[in-house]
C-alpha positions as CSV (number, residue, x, y, z in Angstrom):
1,M,-81.2,-149.3,-73.5
2,A,-82.6,-145.8,-73.7
3,K,-85.9,-145.4,-73.9
4,G,-85.9,-144.5,-77.5
5,K,-84.1,-147.3,-78.9
6,L,-85.7,-149.4,-77.0
7,A,-89.2,-147.9,-78.9
8,I,-87.4,-148.0,-82.4
9,V,-86.5,-151.7,-81.4
10,A,-89.9,-152.4,-80.6
11,L,-91.2,-151.0,-83.9
12,I,-89.0,-153.1,-85.5
13,G,-90.0,-156.6,-84.5
14,T,-93.4,-155.9,-84.3
15,A,-92.5,-154.8,-87.9
16,A,-90.4,-157.7,-89.2
17,A,-93.6,-160.4,-87.2
18,F,-96.2,-158.6,-89.1
19,V,-94.3,-159.0,-92.4
20,G,-93.3,-162.8,-91.6
21,G,-96.8,-163.5,-90.9
22,I,-98.1,-161.6,-93.7
23,L,-95.8,-163.9,-96.2
24,L,-97.2,-166.9,-94.5
25,A,-101.0,-166.0,-94.5
26,P,-103.3,-167.5,-97.9
27,K,-104.0,-164.1,-99.3
28,S,-103.2,-163.1,-103.1
29,G,-100.2,-161.1,-104.0
30,K,-101.9,-157.8,-103.6
31,E,-104.1,-158.0,-100.4
32,T,-100.4,-159.1,-99.0
33,Q,-98.8,-156.0,-100.6
34,K,-101.9,-153.9,-99.4
35,D,-101.4,-155.2,-96.2
36,I,-97.6,-154.3,-96.1
37,K,-98.0,-150.7,-97.0
38,D,-100.7,-150.2,-93.8
39,E,-98.2,-151.9,-91.6
40,I,-95.5,-149.6,-93.2
41,K,-97.8,-146.6,-92.7
42,K,-98.3,-146.8,-88.9
43,D,-94.7,-148.2,-87.9
44,V,-93.4,-144.8,-89.9
45,N,-96.0,-143.2,-88.0
46,K,-95.3,-144.7,-85.2
47,V,-91.5,-143.2,-85.8
48,K,-92.4,-140.0,-86.4
49,A,-94.3,-139.8,-83.3
50,E,-91.4,-140.7,-81.1
51,A,-89.5,-138.9,-83.2
52,N,-90.9,-135.5,-82.4
53,K,-91.1,-136.6,-78.4
54,L,-87.7,-137.0,-78.4
55,K,-87.0,-133.6,-80.4
56,G,-89.5,-131.8,-77.8
57,E,-87.3,-133.9,-74.6
58,A,-83.9,-132.9,-76.5
59,T,-85.1,-129.2,-77.2
60,K,-86.3,-129.0,-73.4
61,A,-83.1,-130.3,-72.0
62,A,-81.0,-127.9,-74.0
63,D,-83.3,-124.7,-73.1
64,D,-82.9,-125.5,-69.4
65,V,-79.0,-125.9,-69.8
66,Y,-79.0,-122.8,-72.0
67,D,-80.9,-120.4,-68.8
68,K,-78.8,-122.5,-66.4
69,A,-75.5,-121.4,-68.3
70,K,-76.9,-117.4,-68.8
71,V,-77.5,-117.4,-64.7
72,V,-74.1,-118.9,-63.8
73,A,-72.4,-116.4,-66.8
74,K,-74.3,-113.2,-64.9
75,D,-73.1,-114.5,-61.5
76,V,-69.6,-114.6,-62.8
77,S,-69.8,-111.5,-64.7
78,A,-70.8,-110.2,-61.1
79,K,-68.1,-112.1,-59.1
80,A,-65.4,-110.4,-61.4
81,K,-66.8,-106.9,-61.3
82,T,-66.7,-107.3,-57.6
83,V,-62.7,-108.5,-57.9
84,K,-61.9,-105.5,-59.9
85,G,-63.4,-103.2,-57.9
86,N,-61.8,-104.6,-54.9
87,F,-57.8,-105.0,-56.4
88,E,-58.4,-101.2,-57.8
89,K,-59.1,-100.4,-53.9
90,A,-56.2,-102.0,-52.6
91,T,-54.3,-100.7,-55.6
92,N,-54.9,-97.4,-55.2
93,D,-54.9,-97.7,-51.7
94,S,-51.5,-99.1,-51.8
95,K,-50.5,-95.9,-54.6
96,K,-51.3,-93.6,-51.6
97,T,-49.6,-95.2,-48.8
98,L,-46.7,-95.4,-50.9
99,A,-47.0,-91.5,-52.2
100,A,-47.2,-90.2,-48.6
101,K,-43.6,-89.3,-46.8
102,P,-42.1,-92.1,-44.7
103,K,-41.5,-91.1,-40.8
104,T,-38.7,-91.0,-39.8
105,V,-37.8,-93.5,-37.3
106,T,-35.6,-92.7,-34.5
107,K,-33.8,-95.7,-32.4
108,K,-34.2,-95.3,-28.2
109,K,-30.9,-95.0,-26.3
């Protein structure tokens, strides 16, 4: 299970256990409501903190991928220019060779 999912499941389990304990405890309704609200606020803050942490990790991963893609794109562009230059040189050399007068070949008897 992913680390983020495990943290969320743990928070939900903690909250459920807390609510169950509060509901079974001998307190007044107002005290119970206050305890539940306080615990929910704590859990919401934990979830927000975890979400921010995961967002930071995702942003870092995306930035890393973007940087690597830029390097690869630059490398591919350089190689494409080299191939294009080699092709143009070969084409020009072929044109020069074809344009030159062919030598007459004589057969030896």
